[in-house]
VEXRO-935182 format. One record per residue (C-alpha): residue in three letters; x, y, z. Coordinates in steps of 0.25 Angstrom, whole numbers, plus 5000, padded with zeros to 4 digits. Layout:
ALAXYZ
...
//
This chain:
LEU503249114952
VAL503949134938
LEU503049154926
GLY503249174911
ALA502649284903
GLY501149304902
THR500849244915
ALA499449254922
ILE499249204936
ARG498249214948
SER498549214963
GLU497649214974
ALA497649204989
SER496449204998
VAL495949175012
ALA494449175016
VAL493649165027
GLY492149145023
ASP490749125028
GLY490549075041
ALA492049045044
GLN492549085058
LEU494049105059
SER494649125073
GLY496149115078
LEU497149195085
ALA497949285075
VAL497049265062
THR497749295048
LEU497049275035
GLY498049305024
ALA498049285009
GLN499349335001
THR499849314987
GLY501349334984
GLY502549284978
THR503249314965
VAL502849304951
VAL503849324940
ALA503549324925
THR504749344916
SER504949334901
GLN505949384890
ARG504649444883
ASP503349504888
VAL502849464902
GLU501449484907
LEU501049434921
ASN499649434925
PHE499249404939
SER498049404948
GLU498349394963
SER497349404974
ALA497449384989
THR496149384998
VAL495749365012
SER494349375016
VAL493349345028
VAL491949345023
ASP490549325028
SER489549335017
LEU488449325026
PRO488749415038
GLY487849395050
ASP487449255047
ALA487649135057
ASN489049105053
PRO489849225052
THR491249235046
SER492349285057
VAL493849285059
THR494349305073
GLY495749315079
THR496649385089
THR497149455076
VAL496549445062
ALA497249485049
LEU496649465035
THR497749495025
ALA497749485009
VAL499149505002
SER499549514987
ALA501049514987
THR501549444974
SER502749494966
TYR502649494950
THR503749514941
ALA503649514926
VAL504849524917
GLY504949534902
ASP505049624890
SER503749674894
ALA503249634908
SER501849654914
ASN501249614928
PHE499749614929
VAL499249584943
SER497849594948
GLY497049544961
VAL496449574974
THR497049574988
LYS495949584998
ALA495749555013
TYR494249575018
VAL493249535028
GLN491749535023
GLY490549515032
ALA491449435042
SER491949465056
VAL493449475059
THR493949495073
SER495349515079
GLN495249485094
SER496549555099
GLY497249615088
PRO497249675074
LEU496249635063
LYS496849665049
ILE496249655034
GLU497349675024
ALA497549675010
ARG498949695004
ASP499549704990
SER501049704989
ALA501249654975
GLN502549674966
LEU502449694952
ALA503649704943
ALA503649714928
THR505049724921
ALA505249734906
GLY506549744899
ASN506749744884
ARG508049774878
PHE508449774863
LEU509849784857
ASP510149794843
LEU511549824839
ASP511649754826
LEU512349824814
LEU511049844806
VAL510549954797
VAL509249964804
ASP509049934818
ILE507649944825
GLU507549894840
LEU506249914848
SER506049874862
LEU504949884873
ALA504849854887
SER503549864896
ALA503349824911
GLU501949834917
ASN501349814931
VAL499849804933
LEU499349784948
ASP497749774949
ARG497449744963
SER496349764973
VAL496849764988
GLU495749764998
ALA495549745013
TYR494149765019
GLY493049725028
LEU491649725022
LEU490449705032
ALA491549645041
THR491549645057
LEU493049675061
ALA493449675075
ALA494849685082
THR495249695097
GLY496549765100
GLY496949785086
ASP496649855073
ILE495649825062
GLU496449855049
VAL495949835034
ALA497149865025
ALA497349855010
SER498649895004
ALA499349894991
ALA500849894990
ALA501149824977
MET502349874969
LEU502349874953
ASN503649894945
ALA503749904931
ARG505149914924
ALA505349924909
THR506649934901
ALA506849934886
GLU508149954878
SER508249954864
ILE509649984857
THR509849974842
ASP511150014834
SER511050014819
ASP512350034810
GLY512450044795
LEU513250094784
LEU512150174777
GLY510950204785
SER510650144798
PHE509350154807
ALA509150114822
LEU507850134828
SER507750094843
GLY506450094851
GLY506050064866
GLY504750074874
THR504850054889
LEU503550044898
ALA503350014912
GLY502050034920
ASN501249994932
ALA499750004935
LEU499049984949
LEU497649954949
GLY496649914960
ASN496349964974
VAL496749954989
GLN495549954998
ALA495249935013
TYR493949955019
LEU492849915029
SER491449915023
GLY490349895033
GLY490549805045
SER491349845057
ALA492749855062
THR492949865077
THR494249875085
THR494149845101
THR495149885112
SER496149955102
GLY496349955087
ASP496150035075
ILE495250015062
LEU496150035050
VAL495750035035
ASN496950055026
ALA497150055010
THR498550085005
ASN499250074992
ARG500750084991
THR500950014977
GLY502150054970
LEU502250074955
SER503550084947
ALA503750094933
THR505150104927
VAL505550104912
ASN506950114905
GLY507050134890
ASN508350144882
VAL508350154867
SER509550174858
ALA509650174843
VAL510950194836
SER511250204821
ALA512550224814
ALA512850224799
ALA513650304789
SER512450374785
ASP510950384788
ALA510950324802
ILE509650334809
SER509350294824
SER508050314832
SER507750284847
ILE506250284852
GLY505950254867
ALA504850264877
ALA504850244891
ILE503550244900
ALA503250214914
PHE502150234922
ASN501150184934
LEU499650174935
VAL498850174948
GLY497350164945
TRP497450154930
GLU497350034921
VAL497950024907
ASP497649914897
GLY498849864889
PHE499749984894
PHE500949924886
ASP500149914874
GLN499850064874
THR500550154863
LEU501650244866
ASN500950364862
THR499850334872
LEU500750304883
LEU501350434882
GLY500050504882
THR499250544894
ALA498450414894
ILE498750264892
GLY497350214891
GLU497250194906
THR495850164914
GLU495850224927
ARG495550124939
VAL495750204952
TYR496650134962
LEU495850144975
VAL496550154988
ASP495350144998
ALA495150135013
TRP493750145019
THR492650105028
ALA491150105024
ASP490050075034
ALA490850005043
THR490750015059
LEU492150045064
SER492450045078
PRO494050065081
ALA494650065095
GLY495650145089
ALA495750225076
LEU495050205062
VAL495950225051
ILE495550225036
GLU496650255027
ALA497050245012
LEU498350265007
ALA498850274992
ASN500450284991
THR500750224978
SER502150234972
LEU502350264957
ASP503650274949
ALA503750284934
THR505050304929
ALA505450294914
THR506850314906
ASN507050314891
GLU508450324885
LEU508550344870
VAL509850334862
GLN509850374847
GLU511150374839
SER511350404824
SER512750414817
SER513150424803
VAL513950514794
PHE512750584789
GLY511250564789
SER511050514804
MET509750534811
GLY509250494825
ALA507950504833
SER507550474847
GLY506250484854
GLY505750434868
ALA504750444878
ILE504650434893
VAL503350424902
SER503250404917
ARG501850414922
ASN501050374935
LYS499550384935
VAL498750354947
SER497250344949
THR496950314964
PHE495950344974
THR496350334989
THR495250345000
ALA494950315014
SER493550335020
LEU492550295030
ASP491150295026
TYR489750255030
THR488650245021
SER487450225031
GLY487550325041
PRO488550375052
VAL489350265059
ALA490150285072
VAL491750255070
//
């Protein structure tokens, strides 16, 4: 799908087994997946806003009534996947992606008769923002002024959840696995080049300025849990509850600013440039690229903390594994912020030449995350 600048779109995939439904078969697979490629391009600014959700559910809102909701198979898999690739290309490029990826059983019964039972939610989205802005001014003017700016931004705000809530889960000869995982990739790259050359007989002035910014923000949570209900494996099989975040964030900026001034006398040139690259996990910034340079170079950029949660847990659930019980949470996020900035200033005259050059480079990673794995009972001891 190829789109123009300033595009907002919504994508949803869902599979639901609702009240009173009784589904049975051999290998039962319930899957919902969003995917494909979305590209937004422009020779100016590009902003892509996308809401993407994938949900698989088995729900009984009235557990214990005469018409229970159930799914039975030799093996059973409930899988929700978000796997769309987003690309924005322009002078300034932004991807804003939100949504929910969720697989769950609530109040219902799910049984695997001779193999594994798996409830899985997985996010593997790809976000790429590429900004490139180049100005060349080599005219023979007494006064040359050239300014350039390139900014690239990715924001992924996603909740990834797999769970059983007051559910009855059973497997014979296989594992019961509840797994939520995030393995998205965010890549922001910005390049700004500004070159100006001013020549005059008496007095020439050249000013060249460039600003290059690239940033990624990861928001949301990854949760896998069993709350209430029961999970039982018979003959063999483990009970596994896993929450994993392996998202990668890469921000790269390259700035090149050159000012050249030549005259018989009073040649003045100035080059000014800033290169800023950073990644945020669990921090939200409104209008990052509207922030002033002084603020960006400081210790704060007006961010609001939204802790990124990676959580695997059970609470008040009766757990009866024939094998092992494993509750595991893993946060293994990769962050890379790289900034380069090249400034060139040249002034030449017989007398009265003057030049100035100033620049700034900032590379920054900032993380607020909470990773937990727990087993809890709130109403007294229960055997596991």
